[in-house]
Backbone as JSON Lines, residues from 0, in Angstrom:
{"i":0,"aa":"X","n":[89.33,107.83,20.15],"ca":[89.62,106.84,19.14],"c":[90.1,105.53,19.76]}
{"i":1,"aa":"X","n":[90.99,105.59,20.73],"ca":[91.5,104.37,21.36],"c":[90.39,103.61,22.08]}
{"i":2,"aa":"X","n":[89.45,104.32,22.67],"ca":[88.35,103.65,23.36],"c":[87.51,102.84,22.37]}
{"i":3,"aa":"X","n":[87.42,103.3,21.14],"ca":[86.64,102.6,20.13],"c":[87.41,101.42,19.56]}
{"i":4,"aa":"X","n":[88.71,101.58,19.35],"ca":[89.53,100.52,18.77],"c":[89.75,99.36,19.75]}
{"i":5,"aa":"X","n":[90.01,99.66,21.0],"ca":[90.31,98.6,21.98],"c":[89.21,97.55,22.04]}
{"i":6,"aa":"X","n":[87.92,97.94,22.14],"ca":[86.9,96.88,22.17],"c":[86.88,96.05,20.89]}
{"i":7,"aa":"X","n":[87.12,96.69,19.73],"ca":[87.14,95.91,18.48],"c":[88.27,94.92,18.48]}
{"i":8,"aa":"X","n":[89.43,95.32,18.97],"ca":[90.57,94.41,19.05],"c":[90.25,93.28,20.02]}
{"i":9,"aa":"X","n":[89.63,93.61,21.15],"ca":[89.25,92.6,22.12],"c":[88.25,91.62,21.52]}
{"i":10,"aa":"X","n":[87.25,92.13,20.82],"ca":[86.25,91.27,20.2],"c":[86.9,90.38,19.15]}
{"i":11,"aa":"X","n":[87.78,90.95,18.34],"ca":[88.46,90.17,17.3],"c":[89.33,89.09,17.92]}
{"i":12,"aa":"X","n":[90.05,89.43,19.0],"ca":[90.91,88.41,19.63],"c":[90.07,87.32,20.28]}
{"i":13,"aa":"X","n":[88.9,87.68,20.85],"ca":[88.04,86.66,21.44],"c":[87.47,85.75,20.35]}
{"i":14,"aa":"X","n":[87.16,86.31,19.18],"ca":[86.65,85.49,18.09],"c":[87.73,84.51,17.59]}
{"i":15,"aa":"X","n":[88.97,85.0,17.48],"ca":[90.07,84.11,17.08],"c":[90.3,83.04,18.13]}
{"i":16,"aa":"X","n":[90.26,83.43,19.4],"ca":[90.45,82.46,20.48],"c":[89.37,81.4,20.43]}
{"i":17,"aa":"X","n":[88.12,81.79,20.23],"ca":[87.02,80.85,20.2],"c":[87.2,79.85,19.05]}
{"i":18,"aa":"X","n":[87.79,80.28,17.93],"ca":[87.98,79.38,16.8],"c":[89.01,78.3,17.13]}
{"i":19,"aa":"X","n":[89.91,78.58,18.03],"ca":[90.93,77.61,18.42],"c":[90.41,76.54,19.37]}
{"i":20,"aa":"X","n":[89.25,76.79,19.94],"ca":[88.72,75.87,20.94],"c":[87.85,74.8,20.29]}
{"i":21,"aa":"X","n":[88.03,73.57,20.7],"ca":[87.15,72.52,20.19],"c":[85.77,72.57,20.87]}
{"i":22,"aa":"X","n":[84.82,71.94,20.24],"ca":[83.51,71.64,20.79],"c":[82.49,72.76,20.76]}
{"i":23,"aa":"X","n":[82.67,73.73,19.87],"ca":[81.56,74.64,19.63],"c":[80.38,73.8,19.12]}
{"i":24,"aa":"X","n":[80.72,72.78,18.37],"ca":[79.77,71.78,17.91],"c":[80.36,70.41,18.12]}
{"i":25,"aa":"X","n":[79.5,69.41,18.16],"ca":[79.95,68.03,18.27],"c":[80.49,67.6,16.9]}
{"i":26,"aa":"X","n":[81.63,66.91,16.85],"ca":[82.16,66.46,15.55],"c":[81.19,65.52,14.83]}
{"i":27,"aa":"X","n":[81.44,65.32,13.57],"ca":[80.6,64.42,12.77],"c":[80.61,63.01,13.38]}
{"i":28,"aa":"X","n":[79.55,62.29,13.18],"ca":[79.45,60.95,13.74],"c":[80.38,59.99,12.99]}
{"i":29,"aa":"X","n":[80.92,59.03,13.73],"ca":[81.75,58.0,13.08],"c":[80.89,57.14,12.14]}
{"i":30,"aa":"X","n":[81.54,56.47,11.24],"ca":[80.82,55.63,10.27],"c":[80.32,54.34,10.9]}
{"i":31,"aa":"X","n":[80.95,53.9,11.98],"ca":[80.58,52.63,12.6],"c":[80.37,52.8,14.09]}
{"i":32,"aa":"X","n":[79.59,51.88,14.63],"ca":[79.41,51.81,16.09],"c":[80.45,50.83,16.65]}
{"i":33,"aa":"X","n":[81.31,51.37,17.49],"ca":[82.26,50.53,18.22],"c":[82.29,51.06,19.65]}
{"i":34,"aa":"X","n":[82.85,50.3,20.55],"ca":[82.94,50.75,21.93],"c":[83.77,52.04,22.03]}
{"i":35,"aa":"X","n":[84.87,52.1,21.27],"ca":[85.71,53.31,21.32],"c":[84.98,54.51,20.74]}
{"i":36,"aa":"X","n":[84.22,54.29,19.67],"ca":[83.48,55.41,19.07],"c":[82.37,55.9,19.99]}
{"i":37,"aa":"X","n":[81.69,54.99,20.66],"ca":[80.63,55.38,21.59],"c":[81.22,56.16,22.77]}
{"i":38,"aa":"X","n":[82.33,55.69,23.31],"ca":[82.97,56.39,24.42],"c":[83.46,57.76,23.96]}
{"i":39,"aa":"X","n":[84.02,57.84,22.77],"ca":[84.47,59.14,22.24],"c":[83.3,60.09,22.08]}
{"i":40,"aa":"X","n":[82.2,59.58,21.59],"ca":[81.0,60.41,21.38],"c":[80.46,60.93,22.71]}
{"i":41,"aa":"X","n":[80.51,60.12,23.75],"ca":[80.1,60.56,25.08],"c":[80.95,61.74,25.52]}
{"i":42,"aa":"X","n":[82.24,61.66,25.29],"ca":[83.15,62.75,25.66],"c":[82.91,63.96,24.77]}
{"i":43,"aa":"X","n":[82.6,63.74,23.49],"ca":[82.29,64.86,22.6],"c":[81.05,65.62,23.09]}
{"i":44,"aa":"X","n":[80.02,64.89,23.52],"ca":[78.83,65.54,24.06],"c":[79.14,66.33,25.32]}
{"i":45,"aa":"X","n":[80.0,65.77,26.15],"ca":[80.47,66.47,27.35],"c":[81.24,67.72,26.94]}
{"i":46,"aa":"X","n":[82.1,67.59,25.95],"ca":[82.89,68.75,25.49],"c":[82.01,69.89,25.01]}
{"i":47,"aa":"X","n":[80.98,69.56,24.23],"ca":[80.09,70.62,23.73],"c":[79.33,71.27,24.88]}
{"i":48,"aa":"X","n":[78.85,70.47,25.81],"ca":[78.13,71.04,26.96],"c":[79.05,71.95,27.77]}
{"i":49,"aa":"X","n":[80.3,71.51,27.96],"ca":[81.26,72.34,28.71],"c":[81.55,73.63,27.96]}
{"i":50,"aa":"X","n":[81.76,73.52,26.64],"ca":[82.05,74.7,25.82],"c":[80.98,75.77,26.05]}
{"i":51,"aa":"X","n":[79.71,75.38,25.89],"ca":[78.64,76.36,25.99],"c":[78.34,76.76,27.44]}
{"i":52,"aa":"X","n":[78.53,75.87,28.38],"ca":[78.33,76.23,29.8],"c":[79.33,77.29,30.23]}
{"i":53,"aa":"X","n":[80.51,77.29,29.61],"ca":[81.56,78.24,30.0],"c":[81.72,79.43,29.07]}
{"i":54,"aa":"X","n":[80.95,79.43,27.99],"ca":[81.03,80.52,27.0],"c":[80.5,81.81,27.62]}
{"i":55,"aa":"X","n":[81.31,82.87,27.54],"ca":[80.92,84.21,28.01],"c":[80.61,84.28,29.49]}
{"i":56,"aa":"X","n":[81.3,83.49,30.3],"ca":[81.13,83.62,31.74],"c":[81.78,84.93,32.2]}
{"i":57,"aa":"X","n":[81.12,85.6,33.1],"ca":[81.61,86.87,33.64],"c":[82.24,86.62,35.0]}
{"i":58,"aa":"X","n":[82.93,87.61,35.51],"ca":[83.56,87.5,36.83],"c":[82.53,87.15,37.88]}
{"i":59,"aa":"X","n":[81.35,87.79,37.82],"ca":[80.32,87.51,38.83],"c":[79.77,86.08,38.69]}
{"i":60,"aa":"X","n":[79.8,85.54,37.47],"ca":[79.39,84.14,37.28],"c":[80.41,83.21,37.92]}
{"i":61,"aa":"X","n":[81.69,83.49,37.69],"ca":[82.74,82.64,38.22],"c":[82.79,82.67,39.74]}
{"i":62,"aa":"X","n":[82.43,83.8,40.33],"ca":[82.45,83.94,41.79],"c":[81.18,83.4,42.45]}
{"i":63,"aa":"X","n":[80.14,83.12,41.67],"ca":[78.85,82.7,42.23],"c":[78.98,81.37,42.97]}
{"i":64,"aa":"X","n":[78.35,81.31,44.13],"ca":[78.21,80.07,44.89],"c":[76.8,80.04,45.46]}
{"i":65,"aa":"X","n":[76.1,78.91,45.34],"ca":[74.69,78.87,45.76],"c":[74.5,78.92,47.26]}
{"i":66,"aa":"X","n":[75.53,78.55,48.02],"ca":[75.44,78.61,49.49],"c":[76.85,78.74,50.03]}
{"i":67,"aa":"X","n":[76.98,79.17,51.29],"ca":[78.33,79.38,51.84],"c":[79.21,78.12,51.82]}
{"i":68,"aa":"X","n":[78.61,76.95,51.96],"ca":[79.43,75.73,51.98],"c":[79.66,75.12,50.6]}
{"i":69,"aa":"X","n":[79.08,75.68,49.58],"ca":[79.2,75.15,48.21],"c":[80.44,75.72,47.52]}
{"i":70,"aa":"X","n":[80.9,75.02,46.5],"ca":[81.98,75.54,45.65],"c":[81.47,76.71,44.85]}
{"i":71,"aa":"X","n":[82.4,77.63,44.51],"ca":[82.07,78.67,43.54],"c":[82.05,78.03,42.16]}
{"i":72,"aa":"X","n":[81.55,78.76,41.21],"ca":[81.55,78.28,39.82],"c":[82.99,78.01,39.38]}
{"i":73,"aa":"X","n":[83.9,78.91,39.68],"ca":[85.3,78.73,39.27],"c":[85.92,77.51,39.97]}
{"i":74,"aa":"X","n":[85.61,77.29,41.23],"ca":[86.11,76.09,41.93],"c":[85.55,74.82,41.29]}
{"i":75,"aa":"X","n":[84.3,74.87,40.84],"ca":[83.69,73.74,40.14],"c":[84.4,73.49,38.83]}
{"i":76,"aa":"X","n":[84.72,74.56,38.09],"ca":[85.43,74.43,36.83],"c":[86.85,73.88,37.03]}
{"i":77,"aa":"X","n":[87.46,74.26,38.13],"ca":[88.79,73.71,38.46],"c":[88.71,72.22,38.72]}
{"i":78,"aa":"X","n":[87.67,71.8,39.39],"ca":[87.43,70.37,39.64],"c":[87.19,69.61,38.34]}
{"i":79,"aa":"X","n":[86.41,70.19,37.43],"ca":[86.18,69.57,36.12],"c":[87.5,69.45,35.35]}
{"i":80,"aa":"X","n":[88.31,70.5,35.44],"ca":[89.62,70.47,34.76],"c":[90.47,69.3,35.25]}
{"i":81,"aa":"X","n":[90.52,69.08,36.55],"ca":[91.3,67.98,37.1],"c":[90.79,66.64,36.58]}
{"i":82,"aa":"X","n":[89.48,66.49,36.51],"ca":[88.92,65.23,36.0],"c":[89.15,65.08,34.5]}
{"i":83,"aa":"X","n":[89.15,66.19,33.78],"ca":[89.41,66.11,32.32],"c":[90.83,65.61,32.08]}
{"i":84,"aa":"X","n":[91.75,65.96,32.95],"ca":[93.12,65.46,32.83],"c":[93.16,63.95,33.1]}
{"i":85,"aa":"X","n":[92.38,63.48,34.07],"ca":[92.31,62.05,34.34],"c":[91.78,61.3,33.13]}
{"i":86,"aa":"X","n":[90.74,61.84,32.49],"ca":[90.15,61.23,31.31],"c":[91.15,61.19,30.16]}
{"i":87,"aa":"X","n":[91.82,62.29,29.93],"ca":[92.82,62.36,28.85],"c":[93.97,61.4,29.12]}
{"i":88,"aa":"X","n":[94.45,61.38,30.35],"ca":[95.56,60.49,30.68],"c":[95.18,59.02,30.52]}
{"i":89,"aa":"X","n":[93.99,58.64,30.97],"ca":[93.57,57.25,30.82],"c":[93.48,56.87,29.34]}
{"i":90,"aa":"X","n":[92.96,57.77,28.53],"ca":[92.82,57.48,27.1],"c":[94.17,57.36,26.43]}
{"i":91,"aa":"X","n":[95.2,57.98,27.01],"ca":[96.58,57.89,26.49],"c":[97.35,56.78,27.18]}
{"i":92,"aa":"X","n":[96.67,56.03,28.03],"ca":[97.28,54.91,28.78],"c":[98.42,55.41,29.68]}
{"i":93,"aa":"X","n":[98.19,56.58,30.27],"ca":[99.16,57.22,31.15],"c":[98.53,57.44,32.53]}
{"i":94,"aa":"X","n":[99.34,57.41,33.58],"ca":[98.81,57.68,34.92],"c":[98.56,59.17,35.11]}
{"i":95,"aa":"X","n":[97.71,59.49,36.05],"ca":[97.51,60.86,36.5],"c":[98.28,61.01,37.81]}
{"i":96,"aa":"X","n":[99.18,61.95,37.82],"ca":[99.96,62.25,39.04],"c":[99.18,63.29,39.84]}
{"i":97,"aa":"X","n":[98.73,62.91,41.02],"ca":[97.93,63.79,41.86],"c":[98.87,64.71,42.66]}
{"i":98,"aa":"X","n":[98.79,65.98,42.34],"ca":[99.59,67.0,43.02],"c":[98.68,68.22,43.2]}
{"i":99,"aa":"X","n":[99.22,69.24,43.79],"ca":[98.48,70.49,43.93],"c":[98.32,71.11,42.53]}
{"i":100,"aa":"X","n":[97.1,71.44,42.18],"ca":[96.84,71.99,40.86],"c":[97.42,73.4,40.74]}
{"i":101,"aa":"X","n":[98.01,73.7,39.58],"ca":[98.5,75.05,39.37],"c":[97.34,76.04,39.24]}
{"i":102,"aa":"X","n":[97.57,77.28,39.63],"ca":[96.53,78.31,39.46],"c":[96.54,78.72,37.99]}
{"i":103,"aa":"X","n":[95.39,78.63,37.37],"ca":[95.24,79.0,35.96],"c":[94.2,80.12,35.85]}
{"i":104,"aa":"X","n":[94.39,80.95,34.85],"ca":[93.34,81.93,34.54],"c":[92.13,81.16,34.04]}
{"i":105,"aa":"X","n":[90.97,81.78,34.08],"ca":[89.77,81.11,33.58],"c":[89.95,80.74,32.1]}
{"i":106,"aa":"X","n":[90.54,81.65,31.33],"ca":[90.76,81.4,29.9],"c":[91.6,80.15,29.69]}
{"i":107,"aa":"X","n":[92.69,80.02,30.43],"ca":[93.57,78.86,30.28],"c":[92.91,77.59,30.82]}
{"i":108,"aa":"X","n":[92.2,77.72,31.92],"ca":[91.49,76.59,32.49],"c":[90.48,76.03,31.48]}
{"i":109,"aa":"X","n":[89.72,76.91,30.88],"ca":[88.7,76.51,29.9],"c":[89.36,75.85,28.69]}
{"i":110,"aa":"X","n":[90.4,76.48,28.18],"ca":[91.09,75.96,27.0],"c":[91.69,74.58,27.28]}
{"i":111,"aa":"X","n":[92.38,74.43,28.4],"ca":[93.0,73.14,28.73],"c":[91.96,72.05,28.93]}
{"i":112,"aa":"X","n":[90.86,72.4,29.56],"ca":[89.8,71.4,29.79],"c":[89.24,70.92,28.45]}
{"i":113,"aa":"X","n":[88.92,71.84,27.57],"ca":[88.41,71.47,26.26],"c":[89.43,70.65,25.46]}
{"i":114,"aa":"X","n":[90.69,71.03,25.56],"ca":[91.74,70.28,24.86],"c":[91.87,68.88,25.44]}
{"i":115,"aa":"X","n":[91.72,68.74,26.75],"ca":[91.78,67.41,27.37],"c":[90.64,66.53,26.87]}
{"i":116,"aa":"X","n":[89.44,67.08,26.77],"ca":[88.31,66.3,26.25],"c":[88.58,65.89,24.79]}
{"i":117,"aa":"X","n":[89.09,66.82,24.0],"ca":[89.36,66.52,22.58],"c":[90.44,65.46,22.46]}
{"i":118,"aa":"X","n":[91.49,65.55,23.26],"ca":[92.55,64.55,23.23],"c":[92.01,63.17,23.58]}
{"i":119,"aa":"X","n":[91.19,63.11,24.6],"ca":[90.6,61.82,25.0],"c":[89.75,61.25,23.88]}
{"i":120,"aa":"X","n":[88.92,62.07,23.27],"ca":[88.07,61.61,22.18],"c":[88.92,61.13,21.0]}
{"i":121,"aa":"X","n":[89.93,61.89,20.64],"ca":[90.81,61.52,19.54],"c":[91.55,60.22,19.84]}
{"i":122,"aa":"X","n":[92.03,60.07,21.07],"ca":[92.72,58.83,21.46],"c":[91.8,57.63,21.36]}
{"i":123,"aa":"X","n":[90.58,57.8,21.81],"ca":[89.61,56.69,21.72],"c":[89.35,56.3,20.27]}
{"i":124,"aa":"X","n":[89.15,57.28,19.41],"ca":[88.88,57.0,18.0],"c":[90.06,56.33,17.31]}
{"i":125,"aa":"X","n":[91.27,56.63,17.77],"ca":[92.48,56.1,17.14],"c":[92.79,54.67,17.58]}
{"i":126,"aa":"X","n":[92.05,54.17,18.55],"ca":[92.28,52.83,19.08],"c":[91.13,51.92,18.71]}
{"i":127,"aa":"X","n":[91.32,50.63,18.97],"ca":[90.21,49.69,18.75],"c":[89.65,49.26,20.09]}
{"i":128,"aa":"X","n":[88.59,48.55,20.04],"ca":[87.87,48.17,21.28],"c":[88.74,47.41,22.27]}
{"i":129,"aa":"X","n":[89.62,46.56,21.77],"ca":[90.49,45.78,22.68],"c":[91.47,46.68,23.43]}
{"i":130,"aa":"X","n":[91.82,47.82,22.86],"ca":[92.75,48.75,23.52],"c":[92.14,49.38,24.77]}
{"i":131,"aa":"X","n":[90.81,49.39,24.86],"ca":[90.18,50.01,26.02],"c":[90.53,49.29,27.31]}
{"i":132,"aa":"X","n":[90.88,48.03,27.23],"ca":[91.28,47.3,28.43],"c":[92.58,47.85,29.01]}
{"i":133,"aa":"X","n":[93.34,48.59,28.21],"ca":[94.58,49.2,28.67],"c":[94.39,50.66,29.07]}
{"i":134,"aa":"X","n":[93.21,51.18,28.85],"ca":[92.92,52.59,29.18],"c":[92.39,52.68,30.6]}
{"i":135,"aa":"X","n":[93.22,52.33,31.52],"ca":[92.84,52.33,32.92],"c":[92.99,53.7,33.55]}
{"i":136,"aa":"X","n":[92.17,53.98,34.52],"ca":[92.31,55.19,35.32],"c":[93.34,54.87,36.4]}
{"i":137,"aa":"X","n":[94.52,55.43,36.25],"ca":[95.62,55.22,37.18],"c":[95.91,56.54,37.88]}
{"i":138,"aa":"X","n":[95.82,56.54,39.19],"ca":[96.1,57.74,39.97],"c":[97.27,57.46,40.89]}
{"i":139,"aa":"X","n":[98.29,58.35,40.8],"ca":[99.48,58.21,41.63],"c":[99.64,59.43,42.51]}
{"i":140,"aa":"X","n":[99.94,59.17,43.76],"ca":[100.29,60.23,44.72],"c":[101.47,59.72,45.51]}
{"i":141,"aa":"X","n":[102.64,60.28,45.23],"ca":[103.86,59.79,45.88],"c":[104.09,58.34,45.49]}
{"i":142,"aa":"X","n":[104.26,57.48,46.48],"ca":[104.5,56.06,46.24],"c":[103.19,55.26,46.12]}
{"i":143,"aa":"X","n":[102.09,55.91,46.42],"ca":[100.8,55.24,46.41],"c":[100.17,55.31,45.0]}
{"i":144,"aa":"X","n":[99.52,54.21,44.58],"ca":[98.88,54.18,43.28],"c":[97.57,53.4,43.36]}
{"i":145,"aa":"X","n":[96.55,53.94,42.68],"ca":[95.26,53.26,42.56],"c":[94.99,53.08,41.06]}
{"i":146,"aa":"X","n":[94.42,51.94,40.71],"ca":[94.14,51.66,39.31],"c":[92.75,51.08,39.17]}
{"i":147,"aa":"X","n":[92.02,51.61,38.18],"ca":[90.65,51.18,37.91],"c":[90.47,50.98,36.41]}
{"i":148,"aa":"X","n":[89.6,50.05,36.0],"ca":[89.36,49.83,34.58],"c":[88.56,51.0,33.96]}
{"i":149,"aa":"X","n":[88.51,51.01,32.64],"ca":[87.81,52.06,31.9],"c":[86.36,52.22,32.39]}
{"i":150,"aa":"X","n":[85.74,51.13,32.81],"ca":[84.36,51.21,33.31],"c":[84.24,52.29,34.39]}
{"i":151,"aa":"X","n":[85.22,52.33,35.29],"ca":[85.18,53.29,36.38],"c":[85.38,54.73,35.89]}
{"i":152,"aa":"X","n":[86.05,54.86,34.74],"ca":[86.2,56.19,34.15],"c":[84.85,56.73,33.72]}
{"i":153,"aa":"X","n":[83.99,55.82,33.23],"ca":[82.65,56.23,32.77],"c":[81.8,56.67,33.96]}
{"i":154,"aa":"X","n":[81.68,55.81,34.98],"ca":[80.8,56.16,36.1],"c":[81.48,57.09,37.09]}
{"i":155,"aa":"X","n":[82.78,57.3,36.95],"ca":[83.53,58.23,37.8],"c":[83.7,59.59,37.12]}
{"i":156,"aa":"X","n":[84.94,59.89,36.64],"ca":[85.21,61.23,36.13],"c":[84.32,61.71,34.98]}
{"i":157,"aa":"X","n":[83.99,60.85,34.01],"ca":[83.17,61.31,32.89],"c":[81.78,61.73,33.38]}
{"i":158,"aa":"X","n":[81.13,60.86,34.14],"ca":[79.79,61.18,34.66],"c":[79.84,62.35,35.63]}
{"i":159,"aa":"X","n":[80.9,62.42,36.43],"ca":[81.04,63.51,37.39],"c":[81.19,64.85,36.64]}
{"i":160,"aa":"X","n":[81.93,64.85,35.54],"ca":[82.05,66.07,34.74],"c":[80.71,66.5,34.2]}
{"i":161,"aa":"X","n":[79.93,65.56,33.69],"ca":[78.59,65.89,33.19],"c":[77.73,66.52,34.29]}
{"i":162,"aa":"X","n":[77.8,65.94,35.45],"ca":[77.07,66.42,36.63],"c":[77.46,67.87,36.93]}
{"i":163,"aa":"X","n":[78.76,68.12,36.98],"ca":[79.26,69.46,37.34],"c":[79.04,70.49,36.23]}
{"i":164,"aa":"X","n":[79.07,70.08,34.98],"ca":[78.73,71.02,33.9],"c":[77.28,71.49,34.07]}
{"i":165,"aa":"X","n":[76.41,70.59,34.45],"ca":[75.03,70.98,34.75],"c":[74.97,71.99,35.87]}
{"i":166,"aa":"X","n":[75.81,71.82,36.88],"ca":[75.86,72.79,37.97],"c":[76.28,74.18,37.45]}
{"i":167,"aa":"X","n":[77.29,74.19,36.57],"ca":[77.76,75.46,36.03],"c":[76.63,76.16,35.28]}
{"i":168,"aa":"X","n":[75.86,75.4,34.51],"ca":[74.71,75.99,33.79],"c":[73.7,76.57,34.81]}
{"i":169,"aa":"X","n":[73.44,75.84,35.86],"ca":[72.52,76.31,36.89],"c":[73.08,77.56,37.59]}
{"i":170,"aa":"X","n":[74.38,77.54,37.91],"ca":[75.01,78.68,38.57],"c":[74.89,79.94,37.7]}
{"i":171,"aa":"X","n":[75.17,79.77,36.4],"ca":[75.16,80.97,35.53],"c":[73.74,81.51,35.4]}
{"i":172,"aa":"X","n":[72.76,80.62,35.39],"ca":[71.36,81.1,35.36],"c":[71.07,81.9,36.63]}
{"i":173,"aa":"X","n":[71.49,81.36,37.77],"ca":[71.23,82.02,39.05],"c":[71.94,83.35,39.17]}
{"i":174,"aa":"X","n":[73.08,83.51,38.49],"ca":[73.81,84.76,38.56],"c":[73.42,85.73,37.45]}
{"i":175,"aa":"X","n":[72.35,85.39,36.7],"ca":[71.8,86.3,35.71],"c":[72.4,86.21,34.32]}
{"i":176,"aa":"X","n":[73.05,85.08,33.99],"ca":[73.69,84.92,32.68],"c":[73.31,83.57,32.11]}
{"i":177,"aa":"X","n":[72.06,83.41,31.64],"ca":[71.62,82.09,31.19],"c":[72.39,81.6,29.96]}
{"i":178,"aa":"X","n":[72.32,80.31,29.77],"ca":[72.98,79.64,28.64],"c":[72.42,80.18,27.33]}
{"i":179,"aa":"X","n":[73.29,80.25,26.35],"ca":[72.89,80.72,25.03],"c":[71.78,79.85,24.46]}
{"i":180,"aa":"X","n":[70.87,80.45,23.72],"ca":[69.82,79.69,23.06],"c":[70.23,79.3,21.64]}
{"i":181,"aa":"X","n":[71.5,79.47,21.31],"ca":[72.01,79.18,19.96],"c":[72.44,77.72,19.79]}
{"i":182,"aa":"X","n":[72.24,76.9,20.79],"ca":[72.75,75.53,20.69],"c":[71.63,74.52,20.78]}
{"i":183,"aa":"X","n":[71.9,73.38,20.15],"ca":[71.02,72.22,20.27],"c":[71.89,71.05,20.68]}
{"i":184,"aa":"X","n":[71.77,70.62,21.93],"ca":[72.58,69.47,22.37],"c":[72.11,68.2,21.7]}
{"i":185,"aa":"X","n":[70.86,68.15,21.25],"ca":[70.35,66.98,20.57],"c":[71.07,66.79,19.22]}
{"i":186,"aa":"X","n":[71.17,67.84,18.44],"ca":[71.84,67.73,17.14],"c":[73.33,67.96,17.24]}
{"i":187,"aa":"X","n":[73.78,68.56,18.35],"ca":[75.2,68.86,18.5],"c":[75.66,70.05,17.65]}
{"i":188,"aa":"X","n":[74.72,70.89,17.3],"ca":[75.01,72.02,16.4],"c":[74.7,73.35,17.08]}
{"i":189,"aa":"X","n":[75.39,74.38,16.64],"ca":[75.14,75.74,17.09],"c":[74.43,76.49,15.97]}
{"i":190,"aa":"X","n":[73.4,77.21,16.33],"ca":[72.67,78.03,15.35],"c":[73.28,79.41,15.33]}
{"i":191,"aa":"X","n":[73.31,80.0,14.19],"ca":[73.84,81.37,14.06],"c":[72.78,82.38,14.38]}
């Protein structure tokens, strides 16, 4: 009896957990085109791609590396997480303090990354176009600080995250766990 109940409890808890995560689908489109809305939408598309690229990853998927000198899938996800924090911090007009990253479980890593993307998108939508000039990418390490305008956030961390999410999709295919066919990135919707 316990062997039968435990998987049901696990499935139910995974379903509840998935409901708490943003980006199963891309949010509805804004009513107007503005620079902040376009930037938010870019992050929303990234969020959806990340959600599905990381959905149902197995231990063997996380450990997969295409070559000895390449990052594992989990190391790639850790890198994406760090950049998602930079994106969220810039959108909140806050610096990113560069330190040694804490070790997170895959579940927490995924959740925090998705929450960072959602926070960045929400921050962008809550501001106007002129506020973007204050959304600088600021990185601090000890007494040293580097600062870049929002433009560099687009061609830096945001684009890099898109690049690496594609790698995760490729890695999972190579490890025998292809991406779900239930999604349409064009429409931003998941099919049942």
